[in-house]
N, C-alpha and C positions, 0 to 999 in steps of 0.2 A: 487306417485308411478309410476315407469316407465312402458312402455308398455310391455317390456320383462318380468317384474315381474308379471304383471297382467295376461298375456296370459296363463301360466301354471296353475294358480289357476282356471281361467275360464274354461279351458279345463278339469281340474279335476272335477269341478262341473257338466259339461256337461256329463262327463263319468259316474259319479254316477247316474245322472238323467236317462241316457240311460239304465243302469243296472236295475233301479227300474221299468222302463216301460216294459222291457223284462220279469222281474220276475212276475209282475202283470199279464201280458198276459198269462204266463205259469200257474199261479195259477188259473186263470179263466178257462182255458181249463181243468185242472185236477179236479177242483171243479165240472165242468159240467159232467165229466165222472164218477168220483168216488163217489160223494155225493149220487146220487140216489141208487147206488149199495150197499154202506155200510150202509146207513140209512134204506134201505128196507130189508136188510139181517137179522137183529136182531130186536126182539120185546120183551119189558119187560111186564111181567104180574104179578099179585099178587099170593101169595102162595095158597090161597083158590081157585082161578081160576084154578091153576095147579092141585089141588086135584080133583076139579070137573071134569076136562077134563080126568083125570085118571079113575075116577069112571064111566064116560060115555063111556069109551073105545076109546077116540079120540087121545090118545098119542101113538106114534109109538116107540120112543126110548128116553132114559133119560141118561144124563151123569152128575155125581155129582163131582164137584171139591172140594175135602176135604180140600184143602189149603185155599180156599176163601169162602167155603159154598155156592157156586153158582151152581144152577141147570140149565142146558141147555137141552132143549128137542125139539123134532119135532113132528108135528101132522100128523096123517094119511091123505093122499091125498094132503099134502102141505109140500113137502120135502125141498123146497127152503128157507122157513122161519124158523129161529131158535128162539125159545122162551126162555127167560131168567127170572129166579126168584131166590130168596134167600131162602135157606132151613130153616124151622122153627126148633128152638132148641128142643132137646129131643123128636123128633117125631119118636118113635121106631116102629110105625105101618106102616111107609112108604114102607118099603120093602115088607111087606105082601100085601099091596094094589097093588103094582106094579106086584107082582106075580099073584094075582087074575085077574088083568086086562090083563095079558099076555104081559106086556111091556118089551122090551129089555132094561135092565139098566146096567150101568157100573159106575166105579169111577176112578178118576185120582187125582194125587197130583201135583199141579202146584203153583208157586208163583204168586202173584198179578201182572199181566202183563198190567193192565190198561184196560180201557173200549175201545170198538171199536171207540167211538167218539174221544178219545184222539189219537188213531192210525190214524184216518182219518185226524185230524188236522195236525198231524206230517207229513204225506205223502203229503198233499195238500198244506200246507203253509210253514212250517218251512224248510223242506228239499229243495224245489225248490229255495227259497230265498237264503239259505246258499250256495247252489251249484253255482248259478249265481254270487253271490258276490265273493266267493273264486276263482271260475274259471276265472272271469273277472280280478281279482287282479293278478293271476298268469300269464294270457295272457298279461296283461299290463306290468308286469315286464319282461317277455320274449321279447316283442317287444322293450322295452327300451334297453335291453342288446344287441339285434341284431342291433339296429339302433344307437348305440353309446350314449345311455342315453339322447337322444334329446327329450325334452318335447313336441316338435311340432309333434312328430311322434308316439304318444301313441294311444292306442285303444280308439275309441270313440271320438277322437278329431275332429277338423274341417276338417282334411284330409280325414275323412270317416272311417267306421268301419274297424278295423284291418289294417289301413294304405292303404286301397284300393284306396284312392285318392292321394296317394303319387306319386311324379313324378318318383322316381327311379333313379334320376340323380346321377352319380358317381362324388364325389367331390375329387379333387386332389389339394394339395397346389402347387403353382407355382413353387417353387424350387424343388418339388418332381416329377415334370413331367420328369426331366432328359433330356429335349430337349430345345435347344436355336436355334437362327438363324444360329449358326455355324454348327449345325447338319442338316441343310437343304441346299442342293446344287442344282444348275440348275434352281432355281426359283428366280433370282435376282429381277425381276420386281415385283413379288408378295410380296417379303420381303420388298421392298421399300414402297409399298402401305400400309403395315401393321405396319411399324415403327412408323408412326404418332399415331396410336392407342396405341402402347407401350408407347410412350412419354406422352400421356394424362393419361394413367393409373399410370405412375410413378409420374407425377407432374401435376395434373389437375389445380393447381392454376394459372400457367402461361398462360394457355389457357383461364381460366375464367377472368383473369385480362384484356385481350384485347377484351373480349366479344365473343370469339369463342366457339362453342359447338361441342362436340364429336359426330360423327355419331353413331346413336343407333345400327346399325347393318352393317355387311359386309358379302357379299355372295361370297363364294369361289366356282368357277365354273371351271370344267375341266374334262378330261377323268378319268376313274378309274386308281388308282395306281400312280397318279402324286404327291401325298403328301399333300392333302388338310387337313386331320386330323393332320398330322405332323406339318403343318404350324400353325394350331390353338394351338397346344400344345406349339410350340415355342414362340408364342405371350405371353402365360401365363408364360412360363419359363423366358422370357426376362423381363416382368413386375413384376414377383414375386408376382402374385395375385392368389387367388383361381380359379380353373378351374372346371366348371361343364360340364360334358359330357353326352349326351343322344342321342339315335337314334330316328329318326322320327317315326319309327314303334312302339316304346314303348308307344306312345300316343294313338295309335289306339286300341280301346276296343270294346267289343261286346255290352256293355251296354251304352246307350246314356248318356252323361254328364260326364263319367269317364275321358275321354281325356281332356276335358276342366278343370276338377278339377286338373289334373296333371300339366297342364300349369300354373294354378294359384299357385300351390304349388311350382313349379320350380322357378317362379319369386319371390315368398315370400322368399325362401331360398337365392336367389341371392341378394335381398335387404338387408338381414341380414348380408351377407358376403361382401358387396360392399366395395371397388372396386373389381370386379371379371369379369370373362369371362364365358358366357354361350355358349356352342358349341352344335348345333343340327345337327347331321350327317344325310344325306339323307333326307333333309327337304322337298323334293318333295312328300314324303309320306303323309304329312298332309297339304302341301301348294299347292296342285293342284288347277287349275283354277275352280272356282265354276260355275255351269251351271244348267239348268233346265231339263237335260236329265233324262231318266228313271233309269239310273244306278248311280244316285247320292247317296251319303253316308251322312246321317244326322249327324252321330257321327263325321266323319272327318270334315265336314263343321263347326260344333260347335266348334271343337278343333281349327280350323283355325281362326274362329271369335274371340275366346278367346286369341289366340296368337297375333292377330292384336290389340286387345284392350290393352293387357299387354304392347306391345311395344310402344303404344301411351301413356300409363298411367304412366310408371315409370319415376322418376326424374333422368335424365341422368347426373346431376351434381354429383351424387353418384359414377359414374364410372362403370356402368354396360354395357358391350359390348356383343352383341349377334352375334355370328359367325355361319353362316349356310353353309353347303356344299352340293352340288348336281352335278350330271352329266346330269341332264335333266332340264335345266333352261327354256326351251320353254314351259313347262307344268305349271309353277308357276303362281299363281294368281297375276294380276296386282296390287292389293291393297297391296300385300306383298312387292312389289318392289319399291313402290313410296318413295320419300324423306320423312324422318321422321321415316322410319322403316328400311329397308335394303338400306341405303343411297349409299353404295359402292358395286361395283361388281368387284371382284378381279379374273382375269383369271389365272388359274393354268394349263398351257398348257404342252404338251409333250416337253421335253427338246430338245434344238438344239445341234449341235455338241459340242460346248464349254460346254454346260450344261451336256451332257452325259459324257464328260471327267471329269468334276468336281464330278459328282455322283460316277463314278467308283473309283476315287481317295479317296473319302470319305469312301466308303465301303471297300476299300482295306487296310485301316489303321489297321483294326482289324484282317487282314489275313497276314500270312507270304508269301510274294510274292518275287520271284527271281528278281534280278536286271535287267535281260534281257527282262522282260515283257514290251511290248509296249501297253499302254492303248489307245493310239491314234488310233491304228488299230481297236481295239474293238469298240471304239466310232464311227468310220466311218462305221463299219460293222453292226451297230444296229440302222439305222434310224427308227423313229417311236416307239422306245422302251420307256417305262415309267420308272420312278425311281424304281418302284417295280420290273420291269423286269431286270434292270441292277443289282440291289441288288441280285436277284435270280441267275444271271449269275456268280457273284463273289462267291456266296455260293456253286453253283454247281461245280465250278472249285476247290474250297477247298475240297469238298467231293470226287471229282475224284482224287485229289492228295493223299488223305488218302488211297483210294482204291488201288492206284498204289504203295503205300509204300514210298511216298516221304514226306519230311519235309517242302517243299516249293511248292508254286503254280507256275507252269511254263507256258510259252506261249501256249504250246500245250494243257494244261488243260483248259485255258480260251477259246481257239479257239473251243475246243470240247464242252465246256459248252454253247457257243453261238449257236452251232448247236442243242444241246439238247433243249434249250429254244425255238428256232425258228422252228425246224423240228421234235423234239422228239428224243428219244433214238434209237440206232441201233436195228433193228429187227433181232436177231440172228436166230430166228426160221424160217424166210422167206428165202428160197433158190430158186433163179431164175434159170430156165433152161438156157441152152446155147443160145437158140434162143431168149428168153425173155431178157437175159442180152445183147445180140447184139442189139435188138430193143431199149432198154433203152439207150445204149451207143450212138447210132446214134441220138436219140431224144435229149439228153443233148448236144451233140456236135453241133447239129443244132442250138440250142439256142446260144451257145458260138460263132459260126462262124458269125451268123447274127449280134450279138452284136459287134464283133471285126471289122467288115467291116464298121460300122457306124462311122461317124465323131465325134459325141458328146456323144457316149455311154460310160457308166462306164466300166472300165477294168474288165475282168474276173479274179477272185481271186481263184476260186476252182470249180472243176467239180467232181461229185461223182455219182456212181450208187449203193451205199450201201442203202438198204431200211431202212426207218425210221418209228417210231411208229405213226407218223402223217398220214401215208398212202402213202407218197411219196416214189417211187421206186428209185429216184435219184433227184438231183437238180444241178443247175448251179448258183453259187454265184458271184455277182458283187458288188464291193465296190467303192463308190464315193471317189474321191480324195478331193473334196471340197463339202460343202453343198450348195444346190440350193433351193431357195424359189419360183422361177417362172419357169414355163414350157411352152415352145413355142409349137406351133401347130406341127412343124416338129419333135420336140423331142417326143411328144405324139404319133405321127404316127410311129416313129422309135421304141418306146416302144411296141406298138402293134405288129410290125413286129417281134421283138425279141420273143414275146410270141407265135407267129405263127411259129417260127423256128423249134420247136420240131415236130409238126404235118407235116410240109413241108418236113422234113428229112425222116420221115416214108413213106410218099407218094413217094418221089423221089427214095428211095433205095428199098423199099419192095413193092411198088405199092398197099398198103393197109393202113387202119387206125386202131388205137388201142384206148383203153379208157384212155391211159396214159396222153392225152392232155386235160382232163376234166377241171382241175384247170386252165390251160393256157387259154382255151376258155372262162371260166367264167370271168377271169380278163380282157382279151382283150375286151369282150363285155361290161363289166362295164365301162372301160375307154372310149370306143367309145361312149357309151350312155352319159357319162358325158360331152364329147366334144360337143355333139349335144344339150343337154338339159340345161347344166349349164355354159359351158365355151364360148359359142357363136362361136365355131370353125367349124360350118357346112356351106358348100356352099349353101345348100338348104334353111336354115332358117336364117342364119346370126346371128346378135347380139341380140338374143331373148332368154329369160329364159323360158324354157318349163317344168321345174320341180322344186320342193321344197325339200330342205334337211330336213330330220326329224331325230331327235336324233343323231346329228352329233358327239357327244362325245361318243356315244355307237355304232357307225357304222351302224346306221339304214338305210343309203342310202337315195335315193330321190324318190319322187312320182311325176308322171306326173300331170301337171296342164294345160291341154289343151283338145281340143275336140277329139272325137274318130277318126275323119278323120285325124287330125294332128298327133295323136298317131300312126296311120298306116304309115304315111310318116316318122315319127321318126324311126320306126322299119326298114323301107327300107333304110334310111340313115345310120343307125348303121350297117346293113348288108353290105352296099357298102363300108364303111370304113374298116371293118374287112377283107372283101374279097380283097380289094386293098392291104392291108398290107400282106395278105397271098400270093398273087401273087409276091410281092416284095421279100418275104422270099424265095419262090421257085426259083426265078431268081438268087438270091444271092448264094444259095446252088448249083444250077446248074453250076454256074461259078466256084465255089470252090469245086467241087465234089471230086476231087482227094484228097484234104486236109481233106475233110469230112471222106473219107475212112481211111486215115492214122491216124487221131486223134482218131477216134472211135475204131479202132483195138487196139491202144495203151491204151485207157481208159478201154477197155474190159479186157485187161490183168492185169492192175494195180488197177482197180476199183475206185481209187481216184487219181486225179492229181491236181497240183497247177496251178494257172494262168500263172506262169512263164514257166512251162513245156508246157502248151498249146500254148503260144505265140512263144516259140522256134520252135515247130513243124510247126505252122501255117505260120510263116514268113520265114522259111527255104527255100532256093533255089530261090523263087520268089522275096525275098527282100521286101515284103509288110509289112509295119509297120503302123497299124491304130493308129490314135490319140486317147488317152485315156481320160476318164472323162464322167460322166453321172449319171444314177440312178441304184439302185440295181435291179437284175432280180429274177425270180422265177424258180422253178424246175418242173419236170414232175409230 
């Protein structure tokens, strides 16, 4: 007999055995409670004793059941005990005796309802056993119906009572995922790394013939929204194998041992459906590095230990591939990353310019877009955007087209959707006073003029003083013509100078400072600190790393790894760099003060101007035409 045939019968025997244990326990409890009460509540006596107690005046009340000839009576001073006897036939003098003794007597007509002993047996033994057997059978049927009539998921089986030890993994057939590599854009390197896994799942024989073995696991690492889950589904869709999906948080339980039981059950399901893919999202939830600190979690560590054991234990010739996804790889336990478990690490990074263009094209296939739309402009305007951000941009553009009563998405819709995703919706309820509008205008033009006078800075594409829901009262947008992967020290200093341009314009024109430069100051300080602690661009410290990046995929920033004295010098160097850029911005605006007034007044009237309008005013009369190219800028 096969193992698959034996398992259901064995689980059924275990189920019935569990029912019997529970029923015996309940019977014991009921017997302990009911037996003393019911057995002490009634006491049988002879008829002659009854008559003697009546003559002696010891009987308080009598009830005669004419249907069963049973006499039940209570004694004076003992009302809790009921005495029972059987009436003697043709005893006509009983009534007279009761009257003489002053006994309260009555009669009733009832059918034979059985003795109290029979009722005790029924309540204590028969009903509890029947209740648990029938209730267990109904619960077993319900669980079978909910879980697809899978015998491994029944009540009382090895998975735990009521399926409490079940993994909860969602199984999807490969062809039903609806996703293949054609549906994933902007991740060509990641797809190339996963194609070999697809080839093994499709034809494991050709790999076994040469002696090659498939990696047991592959870890997908990258920022949120880059398509890690989508890639895992695409692997299953390409290989047309079952796909088990579960989140790492679903293994975490309050009771110790439950998470480990779920891991065992997950791999048992996978072995039955091999070849298949097991996808664990947010694997850092259970895969964190083990330590001896006070905040350790025994349940999580047991779950991790079970996962390590299962990945070592299963026969990979069956074709079980474990895919994990995380955006916190630095927190994972080293034992999880060693060869033989997660053999491969597949980076799923933010898409580059070509990748963003491909993602926009992919998501625009399902949307009616006008032929005049230029997706290249959108791709250049969204550096650092993830695939999820780009999909949201296309969707926001389609929603805006419907609101405007159009049947197609236009370039204006997409441009506005970029601003909505990056800066938020327009705040119609915020109305700036004339003075505030004037300050914001000079602030934004200050950014634009400093950027335009720099040799390698990105060209200004838009300036606006329309408030947004993100809190910005205005912003200056710069769009790169080409994508850059390296930044020189001069370009970093120029970038800080552009960020200081808004505050410098306020000081130059109004002789005072406002809170509008808060975001600019934060970004300038962060860039200057990175130059000192990470990039080795400081004259004071040279090529020395003074900080460590933490959670780089989640924007966790860096922490200093130096002495307190060095940290003070780092602060001084950061202040020096920012102040130097601030002075450069002031000098630039002082030189172009006339153009600063002219462009700011024009912006104040129109509220939003294009980069072309700005350059026409800025280069008019003096013939100054700065060279374009660089990095995008921020707003006030």
